[in-house]
N, C-alpha and C positions, 0 to 999 in steps of 0.2 A: 537298772535299765540296760537293754541290749543296745539300743541306739541312743547316744547321748547328745548329739548335735548334728546339724547340717549347716554348712557355710555356702553362701551364694556368692560366686565370683563374677561380678559384672564385667570384668575385663575379658572374660571368655565368651561374652555374648556375640553371636554372629551378626546381629542387627539390633537396633533399638526402635525400629519402625514397625515391626510386625509382632503380633501376639505370639507368645506371652511376654516377650521382652519389652514391649511398650507399656506394660502396666506399671504405674507408679510404685505399687507395693514391691515389685521385683527389682526396681531400679534403686530402691532405698533400703531394703532389708538386707542385712549382711549375714546374720547368724540367728538360728533358732535352736534353743536348747530344750532337752527333754529330761526331766527329772521326776516324772511320775509314771505309773504304769499305764495311765490313760490320758491321752492328749486330744483335745478337740480343736479343729479349725472351723471358725465361723465367719460369716460375711455374706453380703448380698450375692446373688447369682452373677457370675462374671468377675468376681473379685479376685479369683486366682487360687482359691483353696483347693479345688479339685485338681487343677493343673499342677500345683506343687505336689499333691498326693501322688499323682501318676508319675511325675518326674522322680519323686523319691523312690517309688516302687522300682522303676527302671535302674536307678543308681544302686539300689540294694540287691539287684539281681533277682527280683521277684516278678514272676511272669504275670502279665495282665491278659486274662482270657478274653479273646476277641473273635467275633465272627469274621467272615471274609470281608475285606475292605472293599467298599463300593466307590465308583467314580463320583467325584464331586465337581461342581461347576467352578468353585473357587478354591483351589488347593493352596494351603499354606505350607511351604517347604520347611518352615522353622518350627512347626507345631510340636514335634516330638524331640526337639534338640535341647530343651531346657535342662534335661538331666546331665548334659555334658558340662554344665556350669556349677554343679553341686559337688561338694566334698562331704563325705559321710564319715562320722566318727563313731566307732563302736566301743563299748566298754571292755569286751573280751572276745573280739573277733566276730565275724559275720555269722548271723543265725538265719535259718530258713524262715519262710513266712508265706503269706498269701495276700492278694488284693481282691477285695470284694466290691462289686458294683451291681446294684439291683437290676440295671438294664441288661446285664449279661448273665444273670443268674438263671433265667429260664432256659437259655441255650445250654448251660452246664447241666441242668437237670435232664434235658433231652439226651445229651451225650451219655450221662450216667446210666439212664435207662437202657440205652443200647448196649453198654458194657454189661449191665446186669442180666440182659437177655442171654448172654454167653456164660456169665459167672454170677448167679444170684447172690452169692456170698458177699459180694462187694457192698450190698445194701445193709449188711449188719453194721457197717461203720456209721450208717446214718439212721440207726434205730430200727433196722430190719424192714422198712417200708420204702417203696418207691417215692421219691420226692414229688413226682408228678401227681400221684394219687392223693397227696395231702393238699390242704389249702396252701395258698402262697405263704401266709404267715407261719403256718406249721412247718412247711418245708424249710423256710429260712431258719427257724429256731432249731430244727433238727440238724441242719448244716452247721450252725454256729456252735451248738453244744458238742458236736463231735470234733470239729476242726480245732477249736480253741483249747482242747485238752493237751495239745502238742506244744512244746516249747517253741517260741518263735516271735516274729514281728508281724503284726496284723494291721493292714491298712484297709479302711472301710470308707466308701464314698456314698454318703447319704443312705445308710441302711434302713432308715425309717420310712423310705418311700412307700413300701408295700406292707408296712406293719401297722396294725391297729394300736391305739393307745395301750391296751392291755399287753400286746406283744412287745411294745416298746419298753414297758415296765419289766417284762421278762428278760429282755436283752440288757436292760440296765442292771438287773440283779446278776446276770451272768458276767457282765463286765466288772462289776464290783467284786464278785467272788473270785473270778479268774485273775484279775489284777492283783489281788491280795496274796496270791500264791507265788508271785514273782517269776513264773515261768513264761508268761506271755506279756507282750507290750502292745498297746493299741494306739493307733493314730487315726482319727475319725473326722471326716468332713461331714457336718450335719446342720440341719435347721431345727432339730427337735429339742424343745425345752425340757422334755422328759429325760432324754439321754444326757443332756448337758448337766443334769443334777447329780451325776456320778460323784460320789465323795472323793475329795482330794485330787480330782482331775485338774489338769492344766487346760486353760482355754485361751487360744490365740485368735484375735480378731484381725481379719484381712480387710476390714473397713478403714484401717489406719495404715499410713505409710511412714515409717516401716511398720511391720506387723507388731501388734501390742498384746501383751498378756493382760487379760481382764478377769474380773470376778463374775460368777454366775449371774448375780443380780444386775450387773452392768450390761449384759447381753441384750440386744434388741429383741431377741426371742422371748426372754423372760418379761421384759417391760411391756411388749405389745400384748402377749397373752394375759398377763396379769391385769392390764388396763381394760381389756375387753371383758374378761370374766367378772371383774368388779363392777363394771358399768356398761354392759353390752348395749343398752338402749342408745347410748351416744353414737354408736356405730351403725344403727339401724334406721336413722332418720332419713 
């Protein structure tokens, strides 16, 4: 593993009254270890999994691609300060990597197309085709297949958002194959029971305080989908 653990130091919190420092999971979780090529963060929306993923990215020096920040009516001055409370432990020094969020991927494809207008050769890195001319699922898989050939730490925030079940299976296969080669490590926040089925992956649930490691069959995603598929008429009354 490139990243072996993160430690959360509550004594460094600037406040306990504002998000994300007021979340019980961040007030009680001290340390999270990583000993598998693929680790999943699961939990209800607002549980803190994506917040920790973004803070982890900042602590690891991994850029989060963002559009121009817009004015908000209620500004939280502490929202991006969580990374200051994290201590990162590497196995053999820091490695490069990337942060993926489906909400910012479209902006990236537009910028890439502008670059390719001046230097079309850049598209060879993504299969030789503009990502904009492909379907969203195809463009995502082209990006994943090219990017994850490089040694590094890869953080993904709900990559399944724009992927069909078939494309999620393709990503699951890619995660399984790439993780087995030991050059890449993945930490993924997800709601997808398909991705969560990745063999030998760690799953941490943010529905517990502190964060708890659980089995695939213990996830709400697995339980709810299985119950629905086995007896969907119960849910349609």
